[in-house]
C-alpha positions as CSV (number, residue, x, y, z in Angstrom):
1,M,-29.3,43.7,-52.7
2,A,-31.7,46.5,-52.2
3,K,-32.4,49.0,-54.9
4,V,-31.7,52.6,-53.8
5,E,-33.6,55.4,-55.5
6,S,-33.0,59.1,-55.2
7,L,-35.9,61.1,-53.7
8,Y,-34.3,64.5,-54.3
9,G,-37.1,67.1,-54.7
10,T,-39.7,64.8,-53.3
11,T,-41.7,66.2,-50.4
12,P,-42.0,64.2,-47.1
13,A,-45.7,64.0,-47.7
14,E,-45.2,62.3,-51.1
15,I,-42.8,59.9,-49.6
16,F,-45.1,58.9,-46.8
17,E,-48.2,58.8,-49.0
18,S,-46.4,56.2,-51.1
19,G,-45.4,54.4,-47.9
20,L,-49.0,54.3,-46.7
21,E,-50.2,53.0,-50.1
22,N,-47.5,50.2,-49.8
23,V,-47.4,49.7,-46.0
24,G,-47.6,45.9,-46.3
25,D,-44.3,45.8,-48.2
26,I,-42.2,47.9,-45.8
27,T,-39.8,45.9,-43.6
28,A,-37.7,48.8,-42.3
29,V,-37.4,52.6,-42.6
30,A,-34.2,54.3,-43.9
31,A,-33.6,57.9,-43.0
32,T,-31.0,60.5,-44.1
33,V,-30.5,63.8,-42.3
34,L,-28.7,66.8,-43.8
35,W,-27.4,68.9,-41.0
36,R,-26.9,72.7,-41.2
37,D,-23.1,72.2,-41.1
38,G,-23.2,70.0,-44.2
39,R,-22.9,66.6,-42.5
40,V,-25.2,63.8,-43.7
41,T,-26.1,61.0,-41.5
42,A,-28.0,58.0,-42.6
43,G,-29.3,54.7,-41.3
44,W,-32.3,52.4,-41.0
45,S,-34.6,51.4,-38.2
46,N,-37.2,48.8,-37.7
47,V,-39.0,51.2,-35.3
48,D,-42.6,50.2,-34.5
49,P,-45.2,52.0,-36.7
50,A,-46.7,53.9,-33.8
51,N,-43.4,55.6,-32.9
52,L,-42.6,56.2,-36.5
53,A,-46.0,57.9,-37.0
54,R,-45.4,60.1,-33.9
55,M,-42.0,61.2,-35.2
56,I,-43.4,62.0,-38.6
57,L,-46.2,64.1,-37.1
58,M,-43.7,66.0,-35.0
59,L,-41.5,66.7,-38.0
60,D,-44.5,67.8,-40.0
61,E,-45.7,70.1,-37.3
62,E,-42.3,71.7,-37.0
63,Q,-42.1,72.3,-40.8
64,R,-45.6,73.8,-40.8
65,R,-44.6,76.2,-38.0
66,K,-41.5,77.3,-39.9
67,T,-43.4,77.7,-43.1
68,L,-46.5,79.4,-41.9
69,R,-44.9,81.7,-39.4
70,P,-43.2,83.9,-42.1
71,L,-46.5,84.0,-44.1
72,A,-48.4,85.2,-41.0
73,D,-45.7,87.9,-40.4
74,Q,-46.3,89.2,-43.9
75,T,-49.9,90.1,-43.3
């Protein structure tokens, strides 16, 4: 049985940095999404690494826009 660890408080960058350091040991990717309405969905995927990388980059870009936009508005 797989060991499940809590990553609460861990940034996506930290999670994926660890993944990059241990990429040879990864057989699938599990994801959990917390929606605004409080629902949580979870699952795993054996998505190919190129598509996973694109998804991560898109999510990272969206987070940067949300984070940096309020900072730019303050100046």
